[in-house]
C-alpha positions as CSV (number, residue, x, y, z in Angstrom):
1,M,-0.4,-0.1,-0.4
2,A,3.1,2.5,1.2
3,T,4.8,1.5,-2.1
4,F,1.3,2.5,-4.5
5,V,0.9,5.9,-2.5
6,V,4.9,6.8,-2.8
7,L,4.3,6.0,-6.4
8,V,0.9,7.7,-7.7
9,G,1.8,10.1,-5.6
10,A,5.2,11.1,-7.6
11,G,3.5,10.8,-11.0
12,L,0.7,12.9,-9.8
13,I,2.7,16.2,-8.8
14,A,4.8,15.5,-12.2
15,L,1.3,15.9,-13.8
16,V,0.7,18.5,-11.3
17,C,3.6,20.5,-13.0
18,G,2.6,20.0,-16.1
19,I,-0.9,21.9,-15.0
20,V,0.9,24.8,-13.4
21,P,3.0,24.5,-15.8
22,I,6.4,24.1,-13.9
23,G,9.4,22.4,-15.0
24,P,10.0,20.6,-18.3
25,D,7.4,19.1,-21.0
26,W,8.1,15.8,-20.5
27,L,7.4,15.8,-16.9
28,P,3.4,15.7,-17.5
29,G,4.4,12.4,-19.2
30,I,6.0,11.0,-17.4
31,G,3.8,11.2,-14.6
32,S,0.9,9.6,-16.8
33,V,3.8,6.5,-17.2
34,V,3.7,6.5,-13.8
35,V,0.6,6.5,-12.6
36,A,-0.9,4.1,-15.5
37,S,2.2,1.5,-14.3
38,T,1.0,1.8,-11.0
39,Y,-2.7,1.5,-11.2
40,A,-2.0,-1.6,-14.1
41,W,0.0,-3.4,-11.6
42,A,-2.4,-2.6,-8.2
43,L,-5.1,-3.7,-11.2
44,A,-3.4,-7.0,-11.4
45,A,-2.9,-7.7,-8.0
46,R,-6.8,-6.6,-6.7
47,T,-8.0,-9.0,-9.2
48,G,-5.6,-12.6,-9.1
49,G,-3.2,-11.4,-11.6
50,R,0.3,-11.0,-12.8
51,P,1.4,-7.7,-11.0
52,V,5.0,-7.7,-12.4
53,V,4.1,-8.5,-15.6
54,F,1.5,-6.2,-16.3
55,G,3.1,-3.8,-14.7
56,T,5.8,-3.7,-16.1
57,L,4.3,-4.0,-19.5
58,A,2.7,-1.1,-18.5
59,I,6.0,1.0,-17.8
60,V,7.3,-0.5,-21.7
61,L,4.4,0.3,-23.5
62,G,4.0,3.9,-21.4
63,V,8.2,4.9,-22.8
64,V,7.9,3.5,-26.3
65,T,4.5,5.8,-26.7
66,L,6.8,9.0,-24.8
67,V,10.3,7.8,-27.1
68,A,7.6,7.5,-30.2
69,D,6.1,10.8,-30.0
70,D,2.9,9.2,-32.0
71,D,-0.8,10.3,-32.0
72,S,-1.6,6.8,-32.8
73,L,0.2,5.7,-29.7
74,R,-0.7,8.5,-27.8
75,T,-4.4,7.7,-27.8
76,G,-3.7,4.1,-27.5
77,A,-2.6,4.8,-24.2
78,A,-4.7,7.5,-23.0
79,V,-7.5,5.2,-23.7
80,M,-5.7,2.3,-21.8
81,T,-4.6,4.3,-18.8
82,C,-8.5,5.6,-18.5
83,V,-10.2,2.1,-18.8
84,V,-7.3,0.4,-16.4
85,A,-8.5,3.3,-13.9
86,A,-11.8,3.2,-13.6
87,V,-11.9,-0.7,-13.2
88,L,-9.2,-0.2,-10.6
89,A,-11.3,2.3,-8.9
90,V,-13.9,-0.1,-8.5
91,M,-12.0,-3.2,-7.8
92,A,-10.7,-1.0,-4.8
93,T,-13.6,-0.6,-2.8
94,V,-14.6,-2.7,0.2
95,P,-18.3,-3.9,1.4
96,A,-20.1,-0.9,3.3
97,V,-22.6,-2.4,6.3
98,R,-23.9,2.1,6.6
99,F,-24.2,4.1,4.3
100,V,-21.2,6.6,6.1
101,Q,-18.8,3.7,4.7
102,V,-20.6,3.4,1.6
103,V,-19.9,7.5,0.8
104,R,-16.5,6.9,2.1
105,E,-15.9,3.9,-0.5
106,C,-17.6,6.1,-3.6
107,V,-15.1,8.8,-2.6
108,I,-12.1,6.2,-2.7
109,A,-13.4,5.4,-6.2
110,M,-13.7,9.1,-7.6
111,L,-9.8,10.1,-6.0
112,I,-8.8,6.9,-7.3
113,A,-10.2,8.0,-10.9
114,G,-9.3,11.2,-11.1
115,V,-6.1,10.6,-10.4
116,G,-6.6,8.5,-13.3
117,A,-8.3,11.5,-15.3
118,M,-4.8,13.1,-15.3
119,A,-2.8,10.7,-16.2
120,T,-5.3,10.1,-19.3
121,V,-4.3,13.1,-20.6
122,G,-1.1,13.4,-19.8
123,F,-0.5,11.6,-22.8
124,E,-2.2,14.0,-25.0
125,P,-4.0,12.1,-27.0
126,A,-5.2,12.8,-30.0
127,I,-9.2,12.3,-30.1
128,T,-12.6,12.8,-30.7
129,V,-14.4,13.4,-27.7
130,V,-17.5,11.5,-27.5
131,R,-15.6,8.8,-29.1
132,F,-13.6,8.7,-26.8
133,E,-16.3,8.7,-23.9
134,Y,-18.1,5.6,-25.5
135,A,-15.0,3.7,-26.1
136,T,-13.0,4.3,-22.9
137,F,-16.7,3.6,-20.8
138,G,-17.6,0.5,-23.0
139,L,-14.3,-1.1,-22.3
140,S,-14.0,-0.4,-19.0
141,L,-17.7,-2.1,-18.4
142,V,-16.7,-4.8,-20.3
143,G,-13.0,-5.0,-18.1
144,A,-15.0,-5.1,-14.7
145,L,-18.0,-7.5,-16.1
146,L,-15.1,-9.9,-17.0
147,V,-13.3,-9.5,-13.5
148,V,-17.4,-10.1,-12.0
149,F,-17.6,-12.8,-13.7
150,R,-14.1,-14.3,-12.3
151,L,-14.4,-13.3,-8.8
152,G,-18.6,-15.0,-9.4
153,A,-16.6,-18.2,-10.8
154,G,-19.3,-17.6,-14.0
155,F,-23.1,-17.2,-14.3
156,H,-23.8,-19.9,-12.0
157,G,-23.9,-17.3,-9.0
158,L,-25.6,-14.7,-9.7
159,G,-28.6,-16.5,-9.4
160,R,-32.2,-14.7,-9.8
161,R,-31.6,-11.5,-8.2
162,G,-28.1,-11.4,-9.9
163,L,-29.2,-12.0,-13.5
164,A,-32.0,-9.6,-13.2
165,I,-29.3,-6.6,-12.1
166,V,-27.1,-7.3,-14.5
167,V,-29.6,-7.5,-17.0
168,I,-31.5,-4.5,-15.8
169,G,-28.0,-2.4,-16.0
170,L,-27.5,-3.7,-19.0
171,V,-31.0,-2.2,-20.3
172,V,-30.3,1.4,-18.5
173,V,-27.0,1.6,-20.4
174,A,-27.8,1.0,-23.6
175,V,-31.7,3.2,-23.0
176,T,-29.1,6.4,-21.8
177,L,-26.8,6.2,-24.2
178,L,-29.1,5.3,-27.2
179,Y,-31.3,8.6,-25.7
180,A,-28.3,10.6,-26.4
181,E,-27.6,9.8,-29.4
182,L,-30.5,10.1,-30.7
183,L,-31.7,13.1,-28.7
184,R,-28.1,14.6,-30.2
185,R,-29.0,13.4,-33.7
186,Y,-32.3,13.8,-34.0
187,G,-34.2,15.5,-30.7
188,A,-36.7,17.9,-32.2
189,A,-35.1,22.0,-31.7
190,G,-36.8,22.7,-28.5
191,M,-36.4,19.9,-26.5
192,V,-33.3,20.3,-26.9
193,E,-32.4,24.3,-26.7
194,S,-34.8,23.7,-23.6
195,L,-32.1,20.9,-22.2
196,L,-29.3,23.0,-22.8
197,D,-31.0,26.2,-21.4
198,L,-31.2,23.8,-18.5
199,V,-27.0,23.1,-18.8
200,R,-26.2,26.7,-19.5
201,W,-27.8,27.4,-16.2
202,S,-26.2,25.0,-14.4
203,R,-23.2,26.4,-15.6
204,T,-23.0,30.0,-15.4
205,N,-24.8,30.2,-12.0
206,L,-23.6,26.9,-10.2
207,G,-20.1,26.6,-12.1
208,A,-21.0,23.6,-13.5
209,F,-23.6,20.4,-15.0
210,P,-23.5,17.3,-13.2
211,R,-22.7,13.7,-16.1
212,P,-25.8,12.6,-16.7
213,I,-24.3,8.7,-16.8
214,E,-22.8,9.5,-13.5
215,T,-25.2,10.5,-11.5
216,V,-28.0,8.4,-12.3
217,L,-26.2,5.0,-12.9
218,G,-22.4,5.0,-11.8
219,I,-22.6,6.2,-8.7
220,P,-26.1,4.4,-7.9
221,A,-24.9,1.0,-8.8
222,L,-21.2,1.7,-6.8
223,A,-22.9,2.9,-3.7
224,W,-25.7,0.3,-3.8
225,G,-23.5,-2.4,-4.9
226,C,-20.7,-2.1,-1.3
227,H,-23.4,-1.7,0.3
228,M,-25.1,-5.2,-1.0
229,R,-21.5,-7.0,-1.2
230,A,-21.4,-6.7,2.9
231,R,-25.0,-8.8,2.7
232,R,-24.7,-10.7,-0.8
233,R,-21.9,-11.5,-3.4
234,Q,-24.4,-10.6,-6.0
235,G,-23.8,-7.2,-5.1
236,W,-20.3,-7.4,-7.1
237,W,-22.7,-7.2,-10.3
238,V,-24.4,-4.4,-9.4
239,C,-21.1,-2.9,-8.4
240,A,-19.5,-3.0,-12.2
241,F,-22.0,-0.5,-13.2
242,G,-20.4,1.2,-10.9
243,V,-17.6,1.6,-14.2
244,A,-20.2,4.6,-15.3
245,A,-19.2,7.2,-12.4
246,T,-15.4,6.1,-12.5
247,S,-15.0,5.8,-16.3
248,A,-17.1,9.7,-16.6
249,V,-14.2,10.6,-14.1
250,A,-11.4,9.2,-16.0
251,N,-12.1,10.9,-19.1
252,S,-13.5,13.8,-17.7
253,L,-10.4,16.1,-18.4
254,A,-10.4,14.8,-22.4
255,N,-12.3,17.1,-23.1
256,P,-10.5,20.7,-24.0
257,A,-13.8,22.6,-23.8
258,I,-14.1,22.7,-20.3
259,A,-12.0,23.8,-17.4
260,L,-10.5,21.7,-14.8
261,R,-12.6,23.7,-12.2
262,E,-15.7,23.1,-14.2
263,S,-15.0,19.3,-14.5
264,G,-13.9,19.2,-10.3
265,L,-17.2,20.8,-9.9
266,S,-19.2,18.2,-12.2
267,V,-17.5,15.1,-10.7
268,L,-18.7,16.4,-7.1
269,Y,-22.4,17.1,-7.9
270,G,-22.9,14.3,-9.9
271,L,-21.3,12.8,-6.4
272,V,-23.7,14.5,-4.4
273,L,-26.7,13.9,-6.6
274,G,-25.8,10.0,-6.8
275,L,-25.5,9.0,-3.7
276,L,-28.8,10.8,-2.8
277,I,-30.5,8.5,-5.3
278,A,-28.6,5.1,-3.6
279,L,-29.6,6.4,-0.4
280,V,-33.5,5.8,-2.5
281,V,-33.0,3.0,-3.9
282,I,-30.5,1.5,-0.5
283,R,-33.7,1.7,1.4
284,I,-36.5,0.4,-1.3
285,D,-33.9,-2.6,-1.3
286,L,-33.7,-2.6,3.0
287,A,-37.2,-2.4,2.7
288,L,-38.6,-4.9,0.6
289,T,-35.8,-7.4,1.9
290,G,-35.1,-6.9,5.1
291,S,-36.8,-6.2,8.8
292,R,-38.9,-3.0,9.6
293,G,-38.0,-0.9,12.5
294,S,-34.4,1.1,14.0
295,R,-34.0,-1.9,15.9
296,S,-33.9,-4.7,13.7
297,R,-31.7,-2.8,10.9
298,R,-29.8,-2.3,13.9
299,A,-29.4,-5.9,14.3
300,E,-29.4,-6.6,10.2
301,E,-26.1,-3.9,10.0
302,A,-24.4,-6.2,12.9
303,A,-25.4,-9.4,10.9
304,A,-23.8,-8.4,7.7
305,V,-20.6,-9.7,8.0
306,R,-20.2,-11.3,4.7
307,P,-16.5,-11.7,5.0
308,E,-14.0,-10.3,1.2
309,P,-10.6,-10.0,1.2
310,A,-9.1,-6.5,2.8
311,R,-8.5,-2.8,0.1
312,T,-5.1,-3.8,-0.2
313,S,-5.3,-7.9,-0.5
314,A,-6.4,-10.3,-3.8
315,L,-10.0,-10.4,-3.9
316,L,-8.5,-13.4,-5.6
């Protein structure tokens, strides 16, 4: 854990120097390589893989990218960094018995993804913003589902409840992305203008507008999943959809039209609103599956001790 913190801290300092800016032009690239390779190492260690192999491979690819200075390599490295950061942010969480612990886990995930966002832009990718966001989200979701598939030892660990969660989650993702794309391409002028007016008002008066997929799907899924994992193993399948939030954070700085301050506020607003939605979802879940009354709820929390490895230990 100490090694991880030191390496990420060193990489973050190099990335911040590039923002200020202080130091040589190549310093942010070095910071990106350090963070990306450390994240790759940590994700492999957390998921029971080979951290030395994947960490070394990430270093080699990062150095080659910086030396070659090719747009395609830089873009590929940025995508890899964004995806690894998004998946690691979800995998680094631990079960949460109470809502206060749920908030803690979501904040930790956002911080991990936030550092990943800085490392992503440190590679200076040449991208189309919308395509980059879709690609990183899609790859992150596939990666998270594959890891959870391994954690659950296949689909037979889903059960009816888990299967319903996965199906509903995929439907929500599909509907959200399809609606956004249809609205962008074929939406009625009046409806689009009304939505844009809301976004403009929020950006003018509040400094930012929360990203819908983070607020409506990502944070609630991550929060509810961490809460469920303390009670049922199917919670991991819910957590997998938390990459809707972590990938949104990890690619949040890729849009050059949005300032750093606005990106930060957007993430913060999405986190707060998403946690409020999660609180309602968790309360409904407890009302339907748990015991009623404060005394029964305290007894349920005391019994919610499903074992899971510590944050710094391998899940497999």
